[in-house]
N, C-alpha and C positions, 0 to 999 in steps of 0.2 A: 666692629669685629675685624680682626686681621684678615688681609686679603687671602692668605693661604687657607685659613679656616673656612672662608666663604666658598672657595673653590672646592675644598674637600667635601663640604656639606652638599654642594651642588652635584658633585659626582655621585654621592650616595643616593640623592633623590632621583637622579637620572637612572641609576641602576635599579632602584626599587620600581620605578615606573616601567622600565623595560621588562623586569621580572614578572610584574603583574600582567603586562600585555602578552608575554610569552605563555603564561599560564592559561589565559583566556583563550588563546588560539591553539593550544595543544589539542591534538586529536588522537584517538586510539581506534582500534578496530571496533570496539563496542559502540562507537559513535555512528558507524555506518551499518551496523547489524540491522537486518530486517528489509522491508520493501519500501521503495521510494518512487513516487511519481516523477517522471521526467518533465519538468515544467519549462525548460528553456534549453535550446541547442544552438550554441554560437550566436546568442543574442536573439534568436527567433523562437517563438512559442510553437511547439509541435502541434500539428493538426490531430484531431480526434476522429476516428472512423465513424461510420454510420451507426455502428452498434454501441457507441459511447465508451469504447475502451480506451482509456488513457495509457499511453506508453509508460512502462515502468521498468525498474530494475531492482533485483533483490540480491542481498549479500548474505550468504551463509558463512559467517566468519569462523565457525567451528570446523568446517570442512574445506574452507578456501574455495567455495563454489559461488558462481554467479549465474543468475537466471533472470528472465524477464520477457518483455514484449516490446518490439521496436516499431509498432505501427501496422505491421502485417504479419510478421512471423515471430515465433518464439525464439529467444536468444539464450545462449548458454556459454559459459566461459569459466576460467579459474584464475586464482591469483595466489601469490605467496603470502600466506598469513603470518610469516615470520619476518616480513620486511619491516623496515623502520616505520615508526608512527608517521602517518601522512603520506607514505609512499604506496602507490597502487598502480600496477600494470596488469592489464587483462591479457591472459594467455589463451591461445587456441580459441579465439572468439568465433563462434559459429551460430547457425540458426537453421530453422526449418526452411523449406524451399517453396512455399506457397506463393503464387503470383496474385497481386492485388491491383485494382485499377489505378491507385495512386501509390507509387513506391518512393516518392520524394522524401517523406518523413523517415521511412525506413533507411534509406541511403544516408541521410544526414545523421541519424542517431548512430548507426553502425560505424560510419566514418569517424565521428567524434569519439566514440568509445575506443576505437583503435589508437587514438592519440593520447589517451589518459595516462598520466604519470604520477599524479599526486591528488590528494583530496584535502579540503579544508572546511571548517565551519564558516557559515556566513553570519552576519550580524543578527539575522532573524532566527538563527539556530538550525538552519537547513544545511545542506552539504553542496559544495561546489567541487567539480572534478576539473583538474587543470592539465594542460599539455606540457611538454618540455620547455616551451617558451614562457611558462608561468602565466598563461592566459586561461581563464575559465572557459571550458568548452561545453559543459553540461551543468545545469542546476537541478538539484533534487529537493523534493519536499516529502516529508514523511507521509506514507500512504495511509497508515492507520496506527493507532496506539494500542498497546496491549491492554486487555481487561480480563477480569476473572470470570470464570464460568458462572458464578453466582450473580454477577451483574447483568446477565442475560435474563434473569428471572422476571416474569411479569408479562404484560401485554404490550405489543408493539404494532403500530400501523405500518403497512408496507407502502413506502412512498415512491419507490422506483424499482423497476426490474430491468436488468441489463442496460441501465442508463436512461431508460424511458420512464417519464413520470406516470404514476398510476392515478387515474381519475376515478372519482367516486361514482358508482353506478346506482341503480335502483335498489339493489340488494345491500348497498352499503360498502364501506371501504374494506378491502381485504386486510386481515390482521393475523398475527401469530401470537400464541401464548406459550412461553417457555416455563415449564415446571422443572427447575433445575434440581430440586431435592429428589424427585422421582424419575428424572430424565424422561419426561413426557412432553410431547408437542401437541397443541390443539390450536384451533382458530377457525378462520373463514377464508376460503380461497377466492371469494368474489361471488360465489353462488352457493356452494356447498360447504358444510362443516368439514374440517380436516382433522386428522389425528395421526399420531405416529410416535416413534421412540427416538430419543436423542442419544447418540454415541460419541464419546470422546476418546482420543488416543492417549493412553497413559504416558506421561513424561514429555508430551508434545504440547506446548502452550498454544492456545487458540485453535486447536483442532476441534472439528465438529462434523458430524454427518447424521443424516436422518434415515431411519429404516422403518419398514412396515408402514409406510405412509398410505393412508386410505381416506376416502371421503364418503359423504352421504351421496345419494343418487338423484337429487332433484335436478330437473332441467330448467334452464333460464334462457331468456331471449338472446343474451349475449354471453357466450362462454369463453371469449377470447382471453380476458384477464385471468380467469381460472386456469386455463391451459398453460399460460405463461408462468403462473405461480407454481403449479405442480411440476412443470418442467425444470424450473430453477431449483426447487427444493431437492430434486434428485441429485443435483451436482454439488451441493454445498460441502465444503471441506474445511474452511477456516473462517474466523470472524475477528473483528476488531472495532475499535471506537474511532469515530471521525471527530474533527474539531467541531464543537457545537453540541456534542453528546449523542448524535445519531450513531447507529451501529451498521456496519457493512458486513454482508455475508459473501464470501468469495467462493467461486467454483474451483475445481481442481486445476484448471489452467490459469488461475490467477485473475480471471475476469470478475469484476464486481457484479455478482448476480442479483443481489437485493440490497436496498438501503432501508433501514427500519427507524421509525421514530417512536419514542416512548409514549404510550397512551397517557393523556393527561387526566 
């Protein structure tokens, strides 16, 4: 094969490989839509508070809004949704003003967020936020995956409440039953039977709230789990699917209120 032809074919092959690589690494706003756990800040895993709340950040790409939790306080910001793909700069980054015993995680996360200039996909399909020096400052992992309301149908064991595992007691494991056709809730809170109505917000994916929740009136030796279950149910606002198939129910402030496992 003539030398010039070899060179020409080599250039074509290089261009094709470069094109494929560029396609794989291309990111758009749809790639960052939703809520993400903050799994690493400048090479360090952030600590989780006593309540088991993992720091997270959410991107509302329709409105250019950012929200989340940085280890102690709620955070909020905005971004230019019309920026070039992969470009991200958080504007007017702010938060609530609550003081916590350990503010180091909070300072690290907010400091890193203030440096963000770009975002990229990782090899694992997660998202990395980069500073102007092209160094990753925050790594994100999808908090939950969308699921249909119909997928909630059936019986689910409550395996954790606000990050704390639920242990089986003499009355049995607490569980919830979702009747999605009739939008009814039933189950057991750890001592008493529970019942209520399920409400969803039209046009808002993953929205859920419970109303008219009531119980039977039996007294048990230990009512602690029951009280936690009923308290969590009052605050449920959204739901989603975790890796492995479990379902998470979130409170209005984004806290993971309950994790459910499908009854076998």
